[in-house]
Structure formats: structure tokens, C-alpha cells
PAZAPA-4460 file (N, C-alpha, C; in steps of 0.05 Angstrom, whole numbers, plus 32768, in hexadecimal, padded with zeros to 4 digits):
% residues 182
    n_x    n_y    n_z   ca_x   ca_y   ca_z    c_x    c_y    c_z   seq   type   mol
   8011   7FE8   8000   8000   8000   8000   8011   8019   8000     1      M     A
   8022   801B   7FEC   8035   8032   7FEB   8026   804C   7FE7     2      E     A
   800F   804B   7FD9   8000   8064   7FD5   7FF5   806F   7FF0     3      F     A
   7FF3   805F   8005   7FEB   8068   801F   7FFD   807F   8028     4      Y     A
   8017   807C   8024   8029   8092   802C   8025   80AB   801C     5      N     A
   801D   80A8   8003   8017   80C0   7FF3   7FFE   80CE   7FFE     6      Y     A
   7FEA   80BF   8005   7FD1   80CA   8010   7FD7   80D7   802B     7      I     A
   7FE8   80CA   803B   7FF0   80D5   8055   8000   80EF   8051     8      K     A
   8011   80F0   803D   8021   8108   8037   800E   811F   802F     9      S     A
   7FFB   811A   801D   7FE8   812F   8015   7FD8   8138   802D    10      F     A
   7FCF   8125   803E   7FC0   812D   8056   7FD1   8140   8067    11      H     A
   7FEA   8139   806C   7FFC   814A   807C   8000   8166   806F    12      L     A
   8005   8166   8055   8009   8180   8047   7FF1   8192   804B    13      I     A
   7FD9   8187   8047   7FC1   8197   8049   7FBA   819F   8066    14      F     A
   7FC2   818E   8079   7FBF   8196   8095   7FD1   81AD   809B    15      V     A
   7FE9   81AD   8091   7FFC   81C3   8095   7FF2   81DD   8089    16      I     A
   7FE8   81DB   8070   7FDF   81F4   8063   7FC5   81FD   8070    17      T     A
   7FB4   81EB   807A   7F9C   81F2   8089   7FA4   8202   80A2    18      W     A
   7FB7   81F7   80B1   7FBF   8205   80C9   7FCD   8220   80C2    19      F     A
   7FDB   8221   80AD   7FE8   823A   80A5   7FD2   824F   80A1    20      A     A
   7FBD   8248   8094   7FA7   825B   8090   7F9A   8262   80AA    21      G     A
   7F96   824E   80BC   7F8A   8254   80D6   7F9C   8264   80E8    22      L     A
   7FB6   8262   80E4   7FC8   8273   80F4   7FC8   8290   80EA    23      F     A
   7FC6   8293   80D0   7FC9   82AE   80C5   7FB0   82BF   80C4    24      Y     A
   7F99   82B1   80C0   7F80   82C1   80BC   7F79   82D1   80D5    25      I     A
   7F7C   82C7   80EE   7F76   82D9   8104   7F89   82F1   8106    26      P     A
   7FA2   82EE   80FC   7FB4   8305   80FC   7FA9   831A   80E9    27      R     A
   7F9F   8311   80D2   7F92   8324   80C0   7F7A   8331   80CD    28      L     A
   7F6B   8322   80DD   7F54   832D   80EB   7F5D   8343   80FF    29      F     A
   7F74   833E   810D   7F7F   8352   811F   7F84   836C   8110    30      V     A
   7F91   8369   80F9   7F98   8381   80E9   7F7E   838F   80DE    31      Y     A
   7F6B   837F   80D6   7F51   838A   80CC   7F44   839A   80E2    32      Q     A
   7F42   838F   80FA   7F35   839C   8110   7F43   83B6   8117    33      I     A
   7F5E   83B4   8118   7F6E   83CC   811F   7F6C   83E1   8109    34      E     A
   7F6A   83D9   80EF   7F68   83EC   80DA   7F4D   83FA   80DA    35      S     A
   7F39   83EC   80E4   7F1E   83F8   80E6   7F1D   8411   80F7    36      F     A
   7F2F   8413   810A   7F30   8429   811C   7F43   843F   8114    37      H     A
   7F4E   843D   80FC   7F60   8451   80F2   7F50   8467   80E3    38      K     A
   7F5C   847E   80DF   7F4E   8494   80D1   7F4D   848E   80B3    39      P     A
   7F39   849B   80A6   7F38   8499   8089   7F4F   84A9   807D    40      S     A
   7F59   84A2   8066   7F52   848C   8054   7F61   8472   805B    41      P     A
   7F72   8473   806F   7F82   845B   8077   7F6F   8444   807E    42      E     A
   7F5A   844A   808C   7F47   8435   8094   7F3C   8426   807C    43      K     A
   7F34   8435   8068   7F27   8428   8050   7F3C   8419   8040    44      E     A
   7F54   8425   803C   7F68   8418   802C   7F72   83FE   8039    45      I     A
   7F79   8400   8053   7F81   83E8   8061   7F6B   83D3   8062    46      L     A
   7F53   83DC   8069   7F3C   83CA   806C   7F37   83BA   8052    47      G     A
   7F38   83C8   803C   7F33   83BB   8022   7F49   83A7   801C    48      K     A
   7F62   83AE   8020   7F78   839C   801A   7F78   8384   802D    49      Q     A
   7F73   8388   8047   7F72   8372   805A   7F5B   835F   8055    50      L     A
   7F44   836A   804D   7F2E   8358   8046   7F35   8347   802E    51      K     A
   7F42   8352   801A   7F4A   8343   8003   7F5E   832D   800A    52      L     A
   7F72   8334   801B   7F85   8320   8024   7F78   830A   8033    53      M     A
   7F66   8311   8045   7F58   82FD   8055   7F47   82EB   8043    54      A     A
   7F39   82F7   8030   7F28   82E7   801D   7F38   82D3   800D    55      K     A
   7F4F   82DD   8003   7F60   82CB   7FF3   7F6B   82B4   8004    56      R     A
   7F75   82BB   801C   7F80   82A7   802E   7F6B   8292   8036    57      L     A
   7F53   829C   803C   7F3E   828B   8046   7F33   8278   8031    58      W     A
   7F2E   8283   8019   7F21   8273   8004   7F34   8265   7FF1    59      F     A
   7F4D   826E   7FEF   7F60   8262   7FDD   7F73   824E   7FEB    60      I     A
   7F78   8253   8005   7F8A   8241   8014   7F7C   8232   802A    61      I     A
   7F6F   8240   803D   7F65   8234   8055   7F4E   8221   8050    62      T     A
   7F39   8229   8044   7F22   8217   803F   7F2A   81FF   802E    63      W     A
   7F37   8204   8017   7F3F   81EC   8007   7F51   81D9   8016    64      P     A
   7F63   81E3   8026   7F75   81D2   8036   7F65   81C2   804B    65      S     A
   7F52   81CF   8058   7F41   81C1   806B   7F32   81AA   805E    66      A     A
   7F27   81B0   8047   7F17   819B   8039   7F29   8184   8030    67      I     A
   7F40   818B   8024   7F52   8176   801A   7F5E   8166   8031    68      L     A
   7F65   8173   8046   7F70   8165   805E   7F5C   8151   8068    69      A     A
   7F42   8159   8068   7F2D   8147   8072   7F29   8130   805E    70      T     A
   7F29   8136   8045   7F25   8120   8030   7F3B   810C   8033    71      I     A
   7F54   8115   8035   7F6B   8102   8037   7F6A   80F4   8052    72      F     A
   7F61   8100   8067   7F5E   80F3   8081   7F4A   80DC   8080    73      A     A
   7F33   80E2   8074   7F1F   80CD   8071   7F29   80B6   8060    74      V     A
   7F37   80BD   804A   7F43   80A9   8039   7F57   8097   8049    75      W     A
   7F67   80A4   805A   7F7A   8094   806A   7F6B   8081   807D    76      L     A
   7F55   808B   8089   7F46   807A   809B   7F38   8063   808C    77      L     A
   7F31   8068   8074   7F25   8052   8064   7F3A   803D   805E    78      I     A
   7F52   8046   8058   7F68   8034   8052   7F72   8025   806B    79      L     A
   7F71   8032   8082   7F7B   8027   809B   7F65   8029   80B1    80      Q     A
   7F4F   801B   80AE   7F39   801F   80C1   7F40   8017   80DE    81      P     A
   7F55   8007   80E2   7F5C   8000   80FD   7F64   8018   810E    82      Y     A
   7F6C   802E   8101   7F73   8047   8111   7F5B   804F   8121    83      W     A
   7F43   804A   8117   7F2A   8052   8125   7F26   8042   813F    84      L     A
   7F35   802D   8143   7F32   801D   815B   7F46   8027   8171    85      Q     A
   7F57   8039   816A   7F6C   8043   817C   7F61   805A   818D    86      Q     A
   7F64   8059   81A8   7F5A   806F   81B9   7F66   808A   81B2    87      P     A
   7F80   808B   81AB   7F8C   80A5   81A5   7F7F   80B1   818C    88      W     A
   7F75   80A0   8179   7F68   80AB   8161   7F4D   80B7   8169    89      M     A
   7F3F   80AC   817C   7F26   80B8   8185   7F2A   80D4   8190    90      H     A
   7F40   80D6   81A0   7F46   80F0   81AB   7F4E   8103   8195    91      V     A
   7F5F   80FA   8182   7F67   810B   816C   7F4F   8114   815C    92      K     A
   7F3C   8102   8156   7F25   810A   8147   7F14   811F   8157    93      L     A
   7F15   811D   8172   7F08   8132   8182   7F15   814D   817E    94      G     A
   7F2F   814D   817C   7F3D   8166   8177   7F38   8170   815A    95      F     A
   7F35   815D   8148   7F2F   8165   812C   7F13   8172   812B    96      V     A
   7F00   8167   813A   7EE6   8174   813B   7EE8   8190   8147    97      I     A
   7EF8   8192   815C   7EFD   81AD   8168   7F0A   81C0   8154    98      L     A
   7F1C   81B5   8144   7F29   81C6   812F   7F14   81CF   811A    99      L     A
   7F03   81BD   8113   7EEE   81C5   80FF   7EDC   81DA   810B   100      I     A
   7ED5   81D7   8125   7EC4   81EC   8132   7ED3   8206   8132   101      I     A
   7EED   8205   8139   7EFE   821D   8139   7EFE   822A   811D   102      Y     A
   7F01   8219   8108   7F01   8223   80ED   7EE7   8231   80E6   103      H     A
   7ED1   8224   80ED   7EB6   822F   80E7   7EB1   8249   80F6   104      L     A
   7EBA   824B   810F   7EB7   8264   811E   7EC9   8279   8112   105      K     A
   7EE1   8272   8109   7EF2   8285   80FC   7EE5   828F   80E2   106      T     A
   7ED7   827D   80D4   7EC9   8285   80BC   7EB3   829A   80C3   107      H     A
   7EA6   8296   80D9   7E92   82A9   80E2   7E9F   82C5   80E7   108      Q     A
   7EB6   82C5   80F4   7EC4   82DE   80F8   7ECD   82EB   80DD   109      Y     A
   7ED6   82D9   80CB   7EDD   82E2   80B0   7EC6   82F1   80A3   110      F     A
   7EAF   82E4   80A3   7E97   82F1   8096   7E90   830B   80A3   111      K     A
   7E91   830C   80BD   7E8B   8326   80CB   7E9E   833C   80C2   112      Q     A
   7EB8   8335   80C2   7ECC   834A   80BB   7ECA   8352   809D   113      L     A
   7EC2   833F   808C   7EBF   8346   8070   7EA8   835A   806D   114      Q     A
   7E95   835A   8080   7E7F   836D   807F   7E83   8385   8092   115      N     A
   7E9C   8389   809B   7EA2   839F   80AD   7E92   839E   80C7   116      D     A
   7E8B   8386   80CF   7E7C   8382   80E7   7E90   837A   80FD   117      D     A
   7E9A   838E   810B   7EAF   838A   811F   7EA3   8384   813A   118      I     A
   7EA3   836A   8142   7E97   8362   815B   7EAC   835A   8170   119      K     A
   7EC5   8355   8167   7EDA   834C   8179   7EF1   8361   8178   120      K     A
   7F01   8360   818D   7F18   8372   818F   7F30   8365   8182   121      T     A
   7F44   8375   817C   7F5D   836A   8172   7F6A   8358   8187   122      S     A
   7F67   835F   81A1   7F72   834F   81B6   7F65   8333   81B7   123      S     A
   7F4B   8332   81B3   7F3C   8319   81B1   7F48   8308   819B   124      F     A
   7F4C   8314   8184   7F56   8306   816C   7F72   82FB   8171   125      M     A
   7F82   830A   8180   7F9D   8301   8186   7F9B   82E7   8197   126      R     A
   7F88   82E6   81A9   7F85   82CE   81B9   7F78   82B8   81A8   127      I     A
   7F64   82BF   8198   7F57   82AB   8187   7F6C   829E   8175   128      W     A
   7F80   82AD   816C   7F95   82A3   815B   7FA3   828B   8167   129      N     A
   7FA3   8288   8181   7FB1   8272   818E   7FA1   8258   818F   130      E     A
   7F87   825A   8189   7F76   8242   818A   7F80   822B   8179   131      G     A
   7F88   8231   8160   7F92   821C   814E   7FAD   8211   8159   132      A     A
   7FBC   8222   8167   7FD6   8218   8172   7FD1   8202   8187   133      T     A
   7FBE   8206   8198   7FB7   81F1   81AC   7FAF   81D7   819F   134      F     A
   7F9E   81D9   818B   7F95   81C1   817D   7FAC   81B3   816F   135      I     A
   7FBD   81C3   8162   7FD4   81B8   8154   7FE6   81A8   8167   136      L     A
   7FED   81B4   817E   7FFE   81A7   8192   7FF1   818C   819A   137      F     A
   7FD8   818D   81A1   7FCA   8175   81AA   7FCB   815F   8195   138      A     A
   7FC4   8166   817C   7FC3   8152   8167   7FDE   8147   8160   139      V     A
   7FF2   8158   815E   800D   814E   8158   8017   813B   816D   140      V     A
   8014   8142   8186   801D   8130   819B   800D   8115   819B   141      F     A
   7FF3   8117   8196   7FE4   80FE   8195   7FED   80EC   817E   142      L     A
   7FF1   80F8   8167   7FF9   80E9   814F   8015   80DD   8152   143      V     A
   8027   80EC   815D   8042   80E2   8160   8044   80CE   8177   144      I     A
   8039   80D4   818E   803B   80C3   81A5   8026   80AC   81A5   145      L     A
   8010   80B0   8196   7FFA   809D   8195   7FF2   8094   81B1   146      K     A
   7FEE   80A7   81C2   7FE7   80A1   81DE   7FD1   80B4   81E8   147      N     A
   7FBA   80A9   81ED   7FA4   80B9   81F7   7FA1   80B5   8215   148      A     A
   7FB2   80A5   8221   7FAF   809E   823D   7FBB   80B3   8250   149      I     A
   7FD2   80BE   8249   7FE0   80D1   825B   7FD4   80ED   8258   150      N     A
   7FBA   80EF   825C   7FAE   8109   8259   7FB5   811D   826E   151      W     A
   7FBD   8114   8285   7FC5   8126   829A   7FDC   8137   8290   152      I     A
   7FF0   812A   8284   8008   8138   827A   8000   814A   8262   153      Y     A
   7FEE   8140   8251   7FE5   8150   823A   7FD6   8169   8243   154      G     A
   7FC4   8166   8256   7FB5   817D   825F   7FC7   8191   826D   155      I     A
   7FD9   8187   827E   7FEB   8199   828C   7FFC   81A8   8277   156      V     A
   8006   8199   8263   8016   81A6   824E   8007   81BB   823F   157      G     A
   7FED   81B6   8238   7FDD   81CA   822A   7FD7   81E2   823C   158      L     A
   7FD3   81DD   8256   7FCF   81F4   8269   7FE8   8205   826B   159      V     A
   7FFF   81F8   826D   8018   8207   826E   801C   8216   8254   160      V     A
   8017   8209   823D   8019   8218   8224   8006   8230   8223   161      L     A
   7FEE   822C   822D   7FDB   8242   822E   7FE4   8259   823F   162      G     A
   7FEF   8252   8256   7FFA   8267   8268   8011   8276   825B   163      I     A
   8023   8267   824E   8039   8274   8241   8030   8286   822A   164      L     A
   801C   827D   821B   8011   828E   8205   8004   82A7   8211   165      I     A
   7FF5   82A4   8226   7FE8   82BB   8233   7FFD   82CF   823E   166      M     A
   8012   82C4   824B   8027   82D5   8254   8034   82E4   823E   167      L     A
   803A   82D6   8228   8045   82E3   8210   8033   82F8   8205   168      G     A
   8019   82F3   8205   8005   8306   81FC   8006   831F   820D   169      F     A
   8007   831B   8228   8008   8332   823A   8021   8343   8236   170      K     A
   8038   8335   8233   8051   8343   822F   8050   8353   8215   171      V     A
   8045   8347   8200   8043   8354   81E6   8030   836C   81E8   172      Y     A
   801A   8369   81F7   8007   837F   81FA   8014   8396   8209   173      K     A
   8024   8390   821D   8033   83A5   822C   8046   83B4   8219   174      N     A
   8054   83A4   8209   8067   83B0   81F6   8058   83C2   81E2   175      I     A
   8041   83B9   81D8   8032   83C9   81C5   8027   83E2   81D2   176      R     A
   8020   83E0   81EC   8016   83F8   81FA   802B   840D   81FC   177      T     A
   8044   8404   8202   805A   8416   8205   8065   8420   81EA   178      K     A
   8062   840F   81D5   806D   8416   81BB   8058   840C   81A6   179      N     A
   8045   841D   819E   8030   8415   818B   8039   840B   8170   180      P     A
   8052   8411   8169   805D   8409   814F   8067   83EC   8150   181      E     A
   8068   83DF   8168   8073   83C4   816A   8060   83AF   815F   182      A     A
***
């Protein structure tokens, strides 16, 4: 079953490009929200350009990657159905469902911002940007270690990661407060 490795490679490639889109789109949201509070004509010029960038990223890279990663994942599971009997795979699929929910919620934010409907702050979007990071860490460790039993260590690790990210966010916010150009 040599073609299994090709299917697996395509799955991994599209997972990587999907995450790339999910990592970058909230950054564009941050810039869109911040540009919305700038004076004219800067507000309109930046807003238009950032909407175009977000639209291209979302519909040319992120959505197609999500769909293709899912198609190749299902194909892999059809070729190797015994993976579905593994407890770590059940946990991984739970995180995949969480990732899909994150993606769909991000799509909702995308649509709001495309319509200049600013409901969230740039600080919220900076935090939202880390959601995909948590899911990525969990999935990578599950796939590599294939162990769903040591959840105490996994949960502690994710909590520590969350704390570190929040501390980094606070430090960055303080730097931005002192130096708005940072």
C-alpha cells in the first residue's frame, strides 16, 4: 500500500496549509479592527486592502486546505480503519471537531469584518489567534505519542502553554502601550 504514504503526505500538507491560514487570518482581523479606528482616508484604504487580503487567504488557502485535509483524512481512515479502534484517535478526532468549530467561528468573524461589523476588539482577536495553537499542540502530541491515557500531563502542558501565551500577550500589550509603533 505504497500510495497510503502519498495520501498521508497530502493530508499533512493540507493540514499545514489549513493551520497557516488559521494562524494568519486572526492577525488580519487584528489589523482590520485597528484600521477601522484610524482617520479617513487611511481607514478606508487599509480597510479595503485588508478585506481583500483576508478574502483571498480565507477562500484560496484556508477553506480549500480544510476541505482537502478532511478528504485525505477520511481516505486514510478508509484505508486503515483499525485507527478508529485506538483511544488516542478518538481524542484526536475530538480535537479535530474542536478545530472545525474554531474554523467555523473564525468564518463568522470573517463575514462580520467583511461587512465592517466590528463586534470584537483587536485584543480579543490576538487571544483568539492562539486557539489554533492549542489544538495543533494537542493533535501533534497525540499523533506522535499515540497516547490518550496520560491526560494529566497533557492538560497540565496545555495549561502551562496557555499561561505562557497569556503572559506573552500581557508583555506585548505593555510594550504596545509604551510604544504604539511596536
